[in-house]
N, C-alpha and C positions, 0 to 999 in steps of 0.2 A: 504494500500500500504506500502511496506517495504521502511524503511528510508535507504539511502544509506549513507555509511561512508567513511570518507576520509583517506588516507594514515596517520598513525600514531595515528589515533583514536582508543579508546579500542573497541573491538568486543563486541556487545551486548550479554548477557547471554542467552544460550539455553540449552535445555536438549535432548539427544538423548540416545538410549538404547546401552549397550555394547553386545559384543558376547555371553554373558550370559544371556542377557534380563533385566539386571539391569539398572535402570536410573543413567545417568552421566550428570552432568552440567559443563559447560565451567568454571563456577566459582570455582569449586572444584580444579582447576589447576591455580588459580591466581597466577602470579609470576613464573610460569614454562613455559618451551616452549611446545606448542601444535602443532602437526601435524594432520590434518583431511585426512583420506582415504574414498572415497565413490567408493566402489566396485560395479560396476553395474552387476546385474545378478547372485550376489555371495550368494551361500547357499547350 
């Protein structure tokens, strides 16, 4: 079961693939603003 985080707590690290299929980790952007966009049905 996933652990819930509280506001102000750092997000857990995770990995997704970018538009070119390369892996990208949240920790790669530590200290920078991050915006996630989940586009349903995009391709």
